[in-house]
C-alpha positions as CSV (number, residue, x, y, z in Angstrom):
1,M,10.2,-13.2,-11.3
2,L,11.9,-9.8,-10.6
3,C,10.1,-6.6,-10.0
4,A,10.9,-2.8,-9.8
5,V,9.6,-0.7,-6.8
6,Y,9.1,2.9,-7.0
7,K,7.5,5.5,-3.9
8,S,5.2,8.2,-5.0
9,S,6.5,11.6,-4.8
10,R,3.0,12.9,-4.0
11,R,1.5,10.3,-1.5
12,A,3.6,9.3,1.7
13,E,3.8,5.4,2.0
14,T,2.4,4.8,-1.4
15,Y,4.6,2.2,-3.6
16,L,4.2,1.1,-7.2
17,Y,5.4,-2.3,-8.2
18,V,6.2,-3.0,-11.9
19,P,7.5,-6.1,-13.8
20,G,10.8,-4.1,-14.6
21,R,12.6,-1.1,-14.4
22,D,10.7,2.0,-15.7
23,D,7.9,-0.4,-17.2
24,F,4.7,1.6,-16.8
25,Q,3.3,0.7,-20.0
26,R,0.2,-1.2,-18.3
27,V,-0.3,1.4,-15.5
28,P,-3.3,3.8,-16.0
29,A,-2.4,7.2,-17.0
30,A,-5.0,8.6,-14.2
31,L,-3.1,6.6,-11.7
32,M,0.3,7.7,-12.8
33,Q,-0.7,11.4,-12.6
34,T,-2.1,10.8,-8.9
35,F,0.9,9.1,-8.1
36,G,3.2,11.6,-9.4
37,S,6.8,11.0,-10.4
38,P,7.9,7.7,-9.4
39,I,11.2,7.6,-7.3
40,F,13.0,4.5,-8.1
41,L,13.7,2.5,-4.9
42,M,14.9,-0.8,-6.1
43,I,14.6,-4.1,-7.9
44,M,13.8,-7.0,-6.0
45,P,13.2,-11.1,-6.8
46,L,9.8,-12.2,-6.2
47,K,10.6,-15.6,-4.5
48,A,7.9,-17.8,-3.1
49,D,9.5,-17.5,0.6
50,R,10.0,-13.8,0.4
51,K,8.3,-12.0,3.2
52,L,7.1,-8.1,3.0
53,A,5.7,-6.2,5.7
54,Q,2.8,-4.8,4.1
55,V,2.2,-6.6,1.2
56,D,0.8,-10.3,0.3
57,M,3.4,-11.8,-2.0
58,A,0.7,-13.8,-3.7
59,K,-1.4,-11.3,-4.4
60,L,1.5,-9.2,-5.6
61,R,2.5,-11.6,-8.0
62,S,-0.6,-12.2,-9.2
63,E,-1.5,-8.5,-9.9
64,L,1.9,-8.0,-11.5
65,S,1.0,-11.1,-13.9
66,E,-2.5,-10.0,-14.4
67,K,-2.4,-6.3,-14.7
68,G,1.3,-5.3,-14.9
69,Y,1.6,-3.5,-12.0
70,Y,0.8,-3.5,-7.7
71,L,-0.1,-0.5,-5.8
72,Q,0.6,-0.4,-2.1
73,L,-1.1,2.2,-0.4
74,P,-0.4,3.3,3.3
75,P,-2.4,1.4,5.8
76,P,-5.6,3.6,7.1
77,T,-4.5,5.8,10.1
78,E,-6.4,5.9,13.2
79,N,-9.0,8.3,14.2
80,L,-8.0,9.1,17.3
81,L,-11.1,11.3,17.9
82,N,-13.2,8.3,17.0
83,A,-11.2,6.2,19.5
84,H,-11.4,8.8,22.4
85,L,-15.4,9.1,22.0
86,A,-15.7,5.0,21.8
87,E,-13.4,4.6,25.2
88,Q,-15.5,7.6,26.4
89,T,-18.7,5.7,25.7
90,R,-17.5,2.6,27.1
91,K,-16.6,3.8,30.2
92,K,-19.9,5.4,30.7
93,G,-21.4,2.1,30.0
94,G,-19.7,0.5,32.5
95,R,-20.2,2.3,35.5
96,G,-23.9,1.4,35.7
97,G,-25.6,5.1,34.9
98,E,-23.6,7.0,37.2
């Protein structure tokens, strides 16, 4: 099985996988509007032994078969303020109330 990979012209680190080049017929119009103009990256074979950094190959194959597309969103960004506050709270709790 082959699939075509496109990156979004509007959203960083957002990719759309479809069964063939320019095969967007099963992709919802609302998604295409949000995604923007697809920028073609490559055609790739979906071999069982192939590894992708942020995509579960079984899920990719399943969604391509069932929905006709797979949308890869960027990983959530770390909220540095929340991480800092949590660290400060942890440090205060470790001092025994000083």
